[in-house]
MISE-731856 format. One line per 10 residues: for each residue x, y, z of C-alpha. Coordinates in steps of 0.2 Angstrom, whole numbers, plus 5000, padded with zeros to 4 digits. Layout:
X,Y,Z; ...
! end
This chain:
5461,4975,5035; 5457,4968,5018; 5440,4969,5010; 5432,4950,5003; 5421,4957,4991; 5408,4945,4988; 5398,4955,4977; 5389,4965,4992; 5392,4984,4993; 5384,4985,5012
5388,4965,5016; 5405,4972,5014; 5417,4960,5029; 5435,4964,5034; 5448,4956,5041; 5463,4955,5048; 5480,4950,5040; 5483,4937,5048; 5463,4929,5044; 5470,4933,5027
5483,4923,5030; 5482,4908,5037; 5465,4900,5024; 5471,4912,5008; 5488,4911,5009; 5502,4919,5012; 5508,4939,5006; 5494,4946,5006; 5491,4966,5011; 5474,4973,5017
5463,4983,5007; 5458,4993,5015; 5443,5006,5008; 5434,5017,5020; 5419,5026,5014; 5423,5040,5003; 5440,5035,5003; 5440,5036,4982; 5452,5022,4972; 5466,5018,4983
5483,5016,4967; 5487,4997,4964; 5501,4988,4976; 5509,4973,4975; 5500,4959,4989; 5481,4968,4985; 5467,4955,4986; 5452,4951,4984; 5440,4935,4983; 5425,4931,4974
5410,4926,4982; 5406,4905,4974; 5391,4914,4963; 5404,4922,4951; 5417,4907,4951; 5405,4898,4945; 5400,4906,4930; 5418,4913,4928; 5422,4895,4925; 5407,4889,4914
5410,4903,4903; 5427,4899,4904; 5427,4877,4898; 5415,4883,4888; 5428,4889,4874; 5440,4877,4864; 5456,4882,4870; 5473,4879,4863; 5488,4871,4871; 5497,4885,4879
5512,4892,4865; 5520,4898,4882; 5536,4887,4883; 5535,4890,4904; 5517,4885,4903; 5508,4867,4900; 5489,4864,4897; 5477,4873,4889; 5478,4895,4886; 5480,4906,4878
5484,4929,4878; 5468,4934,4875; 5467,4955,4871; 5485,4966,4869; 5502,4954,4864; 5518,4957,4861; 5525,4943,4851; 5540,4938,4841; 5545,4959,4843; 5527,4963,4836
5511,4973,4847; 5497,4961,4841; 5480,4958,4846; 5476,4939,4856; 5471,4926,4842; 5457,4920,4852; 5453,4939,4857; 5433,4940,4845; 5431,4924,4845; 5432,4927,4869
5422,4942,4867; 5409,4941,4878; 5419,4929,4892; 5435,4944,4892; 5419,4958,4895; 5414,4944,4908; 5430,4940,4916; 5434,4961,4915; 5419,4966,4925; 5417,4953,4936
5435,4957,4944; 5431,4977,4941; 5418,4975,4952; 5429,4965,4963; 5444,4980,4963; 5431,4993,4963; 5442,5001,4975; 5459,5003,4970; 5464,5011,4955; 5469,4995,4942
5468,4997,4923; 5475,4978,4913; 5473,4979,4894; 5477,4957,4891; 5471,4942,4900; 5482,4926,4900; 5470,4912,4903; 5477,4896,4907; 5469,4879,4911; 5476,4861,4917
5490,4870,4918; 5509,4871,4928; 5522,4883,4923; 5541,4882,4928; 5547,4901,4938; 5548,4913,4927; 5545,4933,4923; 5531,4940,4914; 5545,4951,4900; 5531,4958,4890
5522,4968,4904; 5524,4986,4906; 5514,4988,4923; 5508,4977,4937; 5495,4960,4935; 5485,4951,4945; 5480,4934,4947; 5469,4922,4949; 5465,4909,4950; 5449,4897,4950
5439,4876,4949; 5440,4863,4960; 5457,4854,4966; 5469,4853,4976; 5490,4855,4979; 5491,4866,4963; 5499,4882,4974; 5504,4902,4962; 5520,4906,4972; 5531,4922,4972
5546,4910,4967; 5552,4920,4985; 5540,4914,4993; 5531,4932,5001; 5517,4925,4993; 5505,4909,4988; 5490,4906,4980; 5480,4891,4982; 5465,4897,4986; 5450,4894,4972
5440,4914,4966; 5455,4923,4977; 5466,4937,4968; 5480,4945,4973; 5491,4961,4961; 5507,4952,4958; 5521,4961,4952; 5523,4952,4935; 5542,4952,4929; 5550,4946,4949
5552,4925,4947; 5535,4919,4950; 5526,4903,4946; 5516,4887,4949; 5514,4870,4957; 5507,4851,4951; 5487,4850,4957; 5473,4837,4957; 5459,4840,4948; 5451,4857,4938
5463,4872,4939; 5460,4889,4932; 5472,4901,4933; 5469,4922,4925; 5482,4935,4925; 5477,4951,4920; 5490,4960,4912; 5497,4977,4907
! end
């Protein structure tokens, strides 16, 4: 079963893998969290869904920040890495990390609450705005990553290149292995892709 988190612990909605695959995309494995089970290890394909209110708050906070043109050669649009990053052979903090501390805290708290039953840690957030990413591998990640789509758009799916996982609905996130080939397609509207990685 999959837990679709609407941010109210007592109102958890449990759906089957079949019902998840159609509205959210393919390749999403379900997260079964029986009470008293503790935190489960993060696994590729685990998914979650934010409430409409959470999506609106995050989108508004992200839009409020000034963003540079994305420096990643595989990704068009705006965006940058917040937190720990590795660039030109050196570890460092992303350039906007201090200026976006409030936003980073909001993003971290929202995702952590959605993943409260999953043992998943991250040290950076890659924010991509109105971007399309050509197929690529995240070579600097040291573990699993998480992708979350926000905004109002049509098209623009995020997909693992082997099509083992496809996301297209705003507010839905999944744990991925960023070392595997992945990318996103063209879209119409305003789209934010957010990835948390180790």
